C-alpha positions as a printed Julia matrix, in Angstrom:
407×3 Matrix{Float64}:
 151.54    7.75  158.16
 154.31    6.05  160.16
 153.86    2.51  161.37
 156.42    0.67  163.46
 154.99   -2.57  164.37
 156.34   -6.01  163.14
 153.84   -7.76  160.84
 153.44  -11.35  161.75
 151.28  -13.33  159.33
 150.74  -16.66  160.98
 147.0   -16.31  160.48
 147.37  -16.3   156.79
 148.54  -19.9   156.78
 146.34  -22.37  154.81
 146.22  -26.08  154.58
 148.32  -26.52  151.47
 151.44  -28.66  150.8
 154.57  -26.87  152.24
 155.92  -24.24  149.76
 159.36  -25.84  150.09
 158.02  -29.02  148.63
 156.27  -27.27  145.74
 159.45  -25.07  144.97
 161.51  -28.1   144.29
 159.69  -28.31  140.9
 161.12  -24.94  139.91
 164.61  -23.67  138.81
 165.85  -20.32  139.94
 168.48  -18.29  138.09
 170.27  -15.18  139.36
 170.57  -13.15  136.18
 172.52   -9.95  135.43
 170.99   -7.12  133.45
 172.59   -8.34  130.14
 171.06  -11.77  130.52
 167.77  -10.29  131.68
 167.72   -8.06  128.51
 167.45  -11.35  126.39
 164.2   -12.21  128.28
 161.93   -9.71  126.58
 159.59  -12.26  124.96
 159.33  -14.33  128.2
 158.76  -11.12  130.18
 155.94  -10.11  128.03
 154.43  -13.52  128.29
 154.73  -13.49  132.08
 152.97  -10.08  132.3
 149.9   -11.85  130.91
 149.86  -14.29  133.71
 151.03  -12.0   136.52
 149.13  -11.24  139.66
 150.73   -7.71  139.84
 152.51   -6.13  136.85
 155.39   -3.96  137.85
 157.14   -1.72  135.29
 160.27   -1.26  137.56
 160.99   -4.98  136.91
 160.96   -4.44  133.15
 164.31   -5.71  131.63
 164.78   -2.31  129.93
 164.41   -0.61  133.25
 166.83   -2.87  134.94
 169.31   -2.48  132.13
 169.21    1.21  132.38
 169.88    1.05  136.12
 172.69   -1.28  135.44
 174.32    1.02  132.77
 174.0     4.2   134.82
 174.75    2.86  138.27
 177.17   -0.13  137.69
 178.18   -0.11  141.37
 174.68   -1.09  142.33
 174.97   -4.53  140.65
 171.4    -4.61  139.34
 170.18   -8.21  138.93
 167.04  -10.33  138.96
 165.86  -13.63  140.29
 164.27  -15.56  137.43
 162.12  -18.54  138.24
 161.5   -21.19  135.66
 158.88  -23.93  135.5
 159.26  -26.95  133.39
 156.18  -27.69  131.4
 154.89  -30.96  129.84
 157.2   -31.69  126.95
 160.26  -30.05  128.65
 159.7   -26.43  127.63
 160.57  -23.82  130.32
 158.3   -21.05  131.26
 159.19  -17.94  133.18
 156.92  -17.81  136.3
 158.66  -15.17  138.37
 160.99  -12.12  138.2
 162.28  -10.06  141.03
 164.87   -7.43  140.28
 167.12   -5.82  142.8
 170.23   -3.94  143.51
 172.8    -4.24  146.25
 173.68   -1.34  148.41
 172.64    0.72  151.39
 168.97    0.76  152.06
 166.88    3.82  151.1
 166.22    6.38  153.87
 168.57    4.68  156.32
 171.61    5.73  158.29
 172.78    2.12  158.71
 176.12    1.4   156.93
 175.13   -1.99  155.61
 174.75   -3.75  152.21
 171.31   -5.17  151.42
 169.24   -6.16  148.52
 167.33   -2.94  147.58
 164.19   -3.51  145.6
 163.31   -2.18  143.17
 166.69   -1.44  141.53
 167.73    2.07  140.6
 166.99    5.37  142.31
 163.17    5.67  141.61
 161.57    3.49  144.2
 157.83    3.4   143.4
 157.02   -0.31  143.52
 158.88   -3.39  144.9
 156.34   -6.12  144.14
 157.75   -9.2   142.35
 156.11  -10.1   139.03
 154.84  -13.72  139.52
 152.42  -15.98  137.72
 149.22  -15.79  139.74
 148.86  -19.64  139.62
 152.12  -20.35  141.61
 152.71  -17.44  143.98
 153.73  -19.43  147.07
 156.08  -21.87  145.49
 157.81  -19.21  143.4
 158.33  -16.85  146.33
 159.84  -19.83  148.39
 162.1   -20.73  145.66
 163.25  -17.14  145.47
 164.05  -16.97  149.13
 165.9   -20.35  148.98
 167.95  -19.02  146.08
 168.96  -15.86  148.08
 169.92  -18.12  150.98
 171.96  -20.35  148.72
 174.03  -17.7   147.01
 177.03  -16.72  149.08
 177.45  -13.42  147.12
 174.04  -12.07  147.94
 172.8   -10.27  151.05
 170.01  -12.16  152.96
 168.17   -9.08  154.0
 165.97   -7.13  151.47
 164.5    -3.72  151.71
 161.18   -3.66  149.72
 160.39    0.04  149.07
 156.63    0.44  148.26
 155.47   -3.17  148.29
 151.88   -3.61  147.13
 150.14   -4.84  150.28
 146.49   -5.5   149.1
 147.35   -8.23  146.64
 147.56  -12.03  146.54
 151.26  -11.64  145.98
 151.61   -9.92  149.41
 149.41  -12.43  151.08
 151.59  -15.3   149.61
 154.74  -13.6   150.75
 153.3   -13.29  154.26
 152.37  -17.04  154.25
 155.76  -18.15  152.88
 157.67  -16.02  155.5
 155.43  -17.25  158.35
 156.2   -20.77  157.27
 159.91  -20.05  157.17
 159.83  -18.7   160.72
 160.91  -15.23  159.41
 158.24  -12.6   159.85
 158.76   -9.33  157.98
 159.11   -5.89  159.4
 156.77   -3.21  158.22
 158.42    0.24  158.47
 155.78    2.47  156.93
 152.5     2.09  155.13
 150.56    4.58  153.04
 147.85    4.8   150.33
 148.36    6.55  147.07
 146.01    7.48  144.26
 145.05    5.04  141.64
 142.69    5.22  138.63
 140.63    2.14  138.05
 137.04    2.71  136.93
 134.55    1.41  134.26
 133.26    4.99  133.8
 134.09    7.01  130.73
 136.37   10.08  131.32
 133.71   12.71  131.37
 131.49   10.78  133.84
 134.53    9.87  136.08
 135.69   13.5   136.37
 132.18   14.69  137.12
 132.01   12.24  139.97
 135.54   12.77  141.21
 135.69   16.63  141.15
 133.28   19.09  142.66
 131.17   21.19  140.49
 133.06   24.26  141.64
 136.35   22.65  140.81
 135.22   21.72  137.27
 133.93   25.29  136.77
 137.21   26.76  137.78
 139.19   24.4   135.47
 136.86   25.35  132.58
 137.77   28.99  133.28
 141.4    28.23  133.35
 141.26   26.36  130.06
 139.29   29.31  128.49
 141.68   31.94  129.82
 144.74   30.05  128.48
 143.04   29.56  125.18
 142.76   33.4   125.11
 146.46   33.7   125.29
 147.1    31.48  122.31
 146.51   28.15  120.76
 145.94   25.6   123.38
 146.31   21.88  122.42
 147.32   18.52  123.87
 149.18   15.55  122.5
 150.21   12.03  123.44
 153.75   11.43  122.16
 154.76    7.75  121.76
 157.32    7.68  118.83
 160.75    7.12  120.32
 162.18   10.22  118.66
 159.24   12.35  119.78
 159.61   10.94  123.34
 163.4    11.71  123.37
 162.86   15.25  122.49
 159.83   15.79  124.7
 161.89   14.34  127.69
 164.43   17.02  127.26
 161.58   19.63  127.27
 160.28   17.86  130.43
 163.62   18.01  132.26
 164.23   21.69  131.25
 160.8    22.59  132.54
 161.23   20.77  135.78
 164.69   22.36  136.33
 163.3    25.77  135.85
 160.78   25.28  138.65
 160.9    24.73  142.46
 162.62   21.39  142.05
 165.49   22.98  140.32
 165.75   25.55  143.09
 165.68   22.91  145.72
 168.27   20.86  143.75
 165.84   17.76  143.34
 165.23   18.14  139.65
 166.42   15.44  137.25
 169.0    17.72  135.68
 170.44   18.6   139.11
 171.86   15.0   139.23
 173.61   13.67  136.15
 172.95   10.12  137.07
 169.15   10.66  137.37
 169.09   12.48  133.98
 171.03    9.74  132.29
 168.77    6.99  133.84
 165.63    8.78  132.57
 167.07    9.19  129.17
 168.14    5.54  128.87
 165.01    4.02  130.48
 162.31    6.1   128.92
 163.7     6.11  125.33
 164.35    2.34  125.65
 160.85    1.74  126.92
 159.38    3.93  124.1
 161.16    1.8   121.49
 159.2    -1.19  122.93
 155.95    0.67  122.96
 155.95    0.96  126.66
 156.48    4.74  127.28
 154.74    7.89  126.18
 154.61   11.62  127.25
 151.26   13.42  127.58
 151.64   17.13  127.03
 149.58   20.39  127.13
 150.8    22.98  124.7
 150.26   26.75  124.46
 151.28   28.03  120.97
 153.42   24.85  120.53
 155.24   25.21  123.82
 154.72   22.71  126.59
 153.19   24.07  129.73
 152.49   20.62  131.43
 153.83   17.18  130.72
 153.38   13.79  132.21
 155.66   10.7   131.55
 153.69    7.49  131.39
 155.15    4.02  131.3
 153.39    0.68  130.78
 153.66   -3.0   132.01
 151.09   -5.2   130.58
 147.59   -3.91  131.41
 149.03   -1.43  134.01
 150.02    2.18  133.41
 152.13    4.38  135.59
 152.18    8.11  135.75
 155.81    8.24  136.55
 156.91   11.94  136.46
 155.01   15.19  136.08
 156.26   18.77  135.53
 154.57   22.06  134.6
 155.71   25.6   133.53
 155.43   27.57  136.82
 154.81   30.75  134.92
 151.4    29.42  134.35
 150.61   28.17  137.86
 147.57   30.36  138.27
 145.93   28.32  135.43
 146.47   25.01  137.13
 148.11   23.42  134.01
 148.85   20.08  135.93
 145.17   19.62  136.75
 144.16   20.48  133.16
 146.52   17.86  131.79
 145.29   15.37  134.38
 141.76   15.93  133.01
 143.03   15.17  129.5
 145.07   12.02  130.52
 142.27   10.73  132.77
 139.85   10.77  129.8
 142.55    9.12  127.54
 143.33    6.34  130.03
 139.65    5.42  130.62
 139.03    5.34  126.93
 142.02    2.88  126.37
 140.51   -0.54  127.0
 144.02   -2.12  127.05
 144.58   -0.33  130.53
 143.19   -2.03  133.55
 144.46    0.61  136.02
 146.86    3.42  136.48
 149.26    3.67  139.35
 150.05    7.33  140.27
 153.51    6.43  141.66
 152.9     9.14  144.27
 154.65    8.79  147.6
 151.64    9.71  149.46
 147.99   10.87  149.07
 148.7    14.5   148.76
 148.95   16.51  145.5
 146.7    17.05  142.53
 146.58   13.32  141.66
 144.5    12.83  144.76
 141.62   13.81  142.54
 141.6    10.1   141.48
 139.2     8.45  143.98
 140.7     4.99  144.04
 143.62    4.01  146.2
 146.51    1.64  146.29
 148.03    0.43  149.49
 151.77    0.15  149.61
 154.37   -0.34  152.37
 158.08   -0.18  153.01
 159.09   -3.7   154.34
 162.18   -5.4   155.31
 162.49   -9.21  155.05
 165.06  -11.88  155.91
 165.36  -14.71  153.54
 166.86  -17.15  156.08
 164.89  -19.91  157.64
 164.0   -18.92  161.18
 165.17  -15.31  160.55
 168.25  -14.05  162.37
 169.11  -11.9   165.44
 170.96   -9.55  162.97
 167.7    -8.77  161.08
 165.87   -8.24  164.34
 168.53   -5.68  165.42
 168.8    -3.89  162.22
 165.05   -3.61  161.62
 164.61   -2.25  165.16
 167.32    0.34  164.56
 165.74    1.27  161.19
 162.28    1.66  162.85
 163.73    4.01  165.35
 165.57    6.02  162.65
 162.46    6.33  160.62
 160.32    7.32  163.52
 162.84   10.06  164.47
 162.97   11.21  160.88
 159.22   11.57  160.75
 159.07   13.48  163.96
 161.78   15.9   162.68
 159.88   16.49  159.49
 156.62   17.05  161.28
 158.35   19.57  163.53
 159.83   21.34  160.65
 156.57   21.61  158.86
 154.82   22.8   162.07
 157.51   25.54  162.38
 157.16   26.63  158.75
 153.36   26.87  159.2
 153.72   28.87  162.34
 156.1    31.37  160.64
 153.53   31.85  157.87
 150.92   32.88  160.36
């Protein structure tokens, strides 16, 4: 659902010391992907203290983006806090690229967050005990660096979180309100129920009956089994099966499958295998006689899991293999006590993952790091809102025409 208003968050201000005063206690580093790759231990420690985990800020993900898309200059803001005794602790990480904003006709260079082509979550990973001061220090660092753009495009920023509330407060105090371009809610799995009880509550009795019939009919065609692949070599092989399956379906026909774009395929190979070697990636699969008919790529950041990409063999579409696998991994996720929630990474609330009953609010937002904002930001964000609005109207008209032709 499109939303073209400017978000002004003055009402979120609270009676605390100015963030600028607090941020003077912190040190900010602009790190390239090579430097960031050395921060694995600090990154893992930060995830345990973070308000919002974000797998797209993982050093392995940023390194993959930098290797495959060197022109994007993937980097990260690292914020360090000096503890008693002089030891430094990582309290914030916000990774970004430099380039043209996503879904924009404007010929401008901006910070694009997250880095890389898969824009599912822009939220910075920040210690929950120092959100305001860390964000203020990050924005000050952007202002001070002459090589970095001052305007940032946050694609799919989590909006119902203390991190977003802190960002709104900090921007309001700096006199630079953000521009919200579009907001939406996407499926999320977060429940204390076991898998069987959850699915009984989430799916209608008729849906569950139909899925049992599909599973039984598939089992009549051969041996039906499922697996969770986490060994790096197994993940690498399964990823190739996944991309071949995806390319054989409608995405391949439309030219949007991973294998249609050498860069996207290379990024997936580098990022997923690298994450698997760190125990942060797996592939859930449903097999018929040893051949995959549905697959789901899952990545992890701390206590959060992300169902990143899904594909199924369209020869078996009448048996709903994607929904059958969703049943399987829903049960597996809810049985894993190390997982607090699962982000669907969906772009909207449509599709089979809408069976999950919880929702996560995200928004595409532009911000200006400069104190007081700028006329340039106001002009560019206004043009972007007009462009996105026109784009949405065109899409709606196209879908209406397609629906009319069908009838």
